[in-house]
C-alpha positions, -999 to +999 in steps of 0.1 A: -389-246-847-401-282-841-377-298-865-348-279-849-359-290-815-363-326-825-329-329-840-314-333-805-339-359-794-324-394-790-345-408-762-383-403-760-409-412-734-442-420-749-473-420-726-503-438-740-537-433-724-564-459-718-588-443-743-562-447-770-556-484-764-592-496-759-622-500-781-658-488-775-664-518-752-634-510-731-613-540-743-578-537-757-579-527-793-553-549-809-555-531-842-545-498-826-518-514-805-504-531-836-503-498-855-486-480-825-460-508-823-454-504-860-445-468-853-423-478-824-404-500-849-401-470-873-386-449-845-361-476-836-349-479-872-342-442-871-320-447-840-344-434-814-346-450-780-383-455-769-396-458-734-434-464-730-456-454-701-488-474-708-522-473-693-548-500-701-540-528-676-572-522-655-593-519-687-579-551-700-584-569-667-620-557-664-630-574-696-612-606-685-630-606-652-664-600-668-669-566-651-693-544-671-683-512-653-650-497-643-640-513-609-646-489-580-632-507-549-594-509-544-594-548-543-614-550-576-590-524-592-560-544-580-575-577-592-582-562-626-547-547-628-531-581-619-550-599-646-549-571-672-511-563-669-502-597-684-527-592-712-514-557-719-478-570-720-487-599-742-504-575-766-472-555-769-451-586-773-473-600-801-473-566-820-436-560-817-425-596-825-428-591-863-403-563-860-379-585-840-383-561-810-387-572-774-403-556-745-397-555-707-423-549-680-413-522-654-438-517-626-432-488-602-447-471-571-438-437-558-418-453-530-395-468-557-386-432-569-389-416-535-357-434-524-327-419-541-309-452-542-340-470-558-344-440-581-308-445-594-313-482-596-344-477-618-323-454-641-296-480-643-321-507-652-337-486-679-303-477-694-294-514-694-327-524-712-322-497-738-286-508-743-300-543-752-324-527-777-354-536-756-385-513-752-394-508-716-432-507-709-438-489-676-469-488-655-478-481-620-478-512-598-516-511-594-517-546-579-502-534-546-503-496-547-524-477-522-531-439-520-501-432-498-477-445-524-496-437-556-483-415-584-519-404-590-520-411-627-498-422-656-495-386-669-476-377-637-456-410-639-446-402-675-432-368-664-412-384-636-399-411-660-385-384-683-363-374-653-354-410-643-345-420-678-329-387-688-351-385-718-351-356-743-388-355-751-422-365-736-449-375-761-484-378-747-510-398-767-545-390-758-580-391-774-581-354-786-558-336-810-540-315-783-546-286-760-577-266-768-589-232-756-620-249-743-635-284-741-638-294-778-665-320-769-689-293-757-678-260-772-679-257-810-658-226-808-629-244-791-596-240-810-565-260-810-534-242-796-504-255-814-477-239-792-475-231-755-443-214-743-442-225-708-471-237-686-485-206-668-513-203-643-536-192-671-528-224-690-534-245-659-567-228-653-578-233-689-568-270-686-593-275-658-622-268-682-609-285-713-600-319-726-616-352-716-617-376-688-591-401-699-585-430-675-577-414-641-566-381-655-579-354-678-564-324-696-552-308-663-530-338-654-515-337-689-507-300-685-492-307-651-470-334-667-458-310-693-450-285-666-430-310-646-411-322-677-405-286-686-388-279-652-364-306-663-357-288-696-378-313-715-404-303-741-438-322-744-459-328-774-495-338-769-513-355-799-543-378-806-532-414-804-561-423-826-545-408-857-524-430-879-487-423-881-491-396-855-460-408-835-437-407-865-451-374-878-447-358-843-411-370-841-404-357-876-414-322-866-449-320-883-471-293-869-495-317-851-510-315-817-496-291-791-460-284-783-452-274-747-418-257-745-399-255-712-400-222-695-371-206-676-340-224-664-344-262-659-337-278-626-309-302-622-321-338-620-316-340-582-336-309-575-363-321-599-365-353-579-369-332-547-396-310-562-417-335-580-409-371-570-407-369-532-438-366-511-435-339-485-437-351-449-445-319-432-446-281-434-425-252-422-439-217-421-413-189-424-414-152-418-414-126-446-377-119-442-367-156-446-391-160-475-375-130-494-340-143-486-349-177-501-368-163-531-346-133-541-312-138-526-306-176-530-300-181-493-305-212-471-332-214-444-319-204-410-337-214-378-342-177-370-367-175-399-388-204-388-422-194-374-441-227-372-434-264-377-463-287-388-463-325-391-439-351-378-408-358-399-372-370-395-339-355-405-336-356-443-373-355-450-389-335-478-407-305-464-430-278-478-420-242-472-448-217-468-450-180-462-472-165-435-501-165-459-499-204-460-489-205-497-462-230-505-433-215-524-405-240-520-396-276-510-365-289-495-347-316-475-344-307-439-312-311-418-333-313-386-363-333-375-397-318-367-390-319-330-355-304-335-368-277-359-395-267-334-369-264-306-346-241-325-373-221-344-367-184-341-332-188-326-299-179-341-277-205-356-250-200-329-276-211-303-284-245-320-258-266-301-267-250-267-304-258-273-302-293-287-269-304-271-255-313-305-251-296-339-257-307-375-251-273-391-261-237-392-292-242-415-325-260-413-326-265-451-295-258-472-298-240-505-284-270-523-313-291-510-340-265-517-362-259-548-383-229-555-417-238-570 
């Protein structure tokens, strides 16, 4: 199965965790980086395009700043990132130079991908770099990022990059061999699960109690990344980055690590952007009839189905849709602001112009701008 799947892969996103790139003292491990770059070169010789989402900047900066522990304050983290990012890029440059390969630094925040125009600009930039034969090294812009515009972790970022770059596979390098039935560090009976056909709630629940704390994420964030990539129709392979030749072996179809297959029908790239890249600005609670019409009949959200509007947002914002039980079941781009939505809530579409004095359309959220979660 793996070899057949990998025959169609021409562009791969490789996410590398901090634990893979650093030694026991928390400093960059040049031997490991050199070995990984050798494998990048092997993939390039086979004609594969490689995009890297790399952690390790804060770890590299910490050692340069003489910090003995992981920085805890935001200014210290940002200072470490500012110093460490140059060291990290230099490490990749040195390791790829013998292969006549060049790298480019790409630093992103969620605001960069939250704007559709900037999202498309990022895609065009990545395509241009790959066209020149350059390997993009992507990281979150930790030097300036704050919680409001933070991706959360590089696992999440790597899943979003598969959509931005229109990649065919996500390869996650971590410090354990794959997805286990339990935490292999504490449970001797934990077993490696080589194949997962879609990320279910059971898998997500198991991920919360397995894996290891790698950087800012753990196994749960890696499973969440596989789920997001899967909604884009992209498979994910999770392997241990500490193993030699693991990248080449994984891309050749060897039965290593865990393969996460996409489940169901993949979202188109714009709807994937709405569901996973945009940060919701508010919440609309709908009645049971509207919820069933959206879930089962493929309908748009009419004002008559709106029960409650929460938060302050403008026209075109990304909004959570929840049932009367408060559970989110969809997201979408609204045609009306929070104040407008509140004014027309519960009314028929024919009454919108009379209530507001103007009219954008019959629906609060059109089906084309709505994603079921």
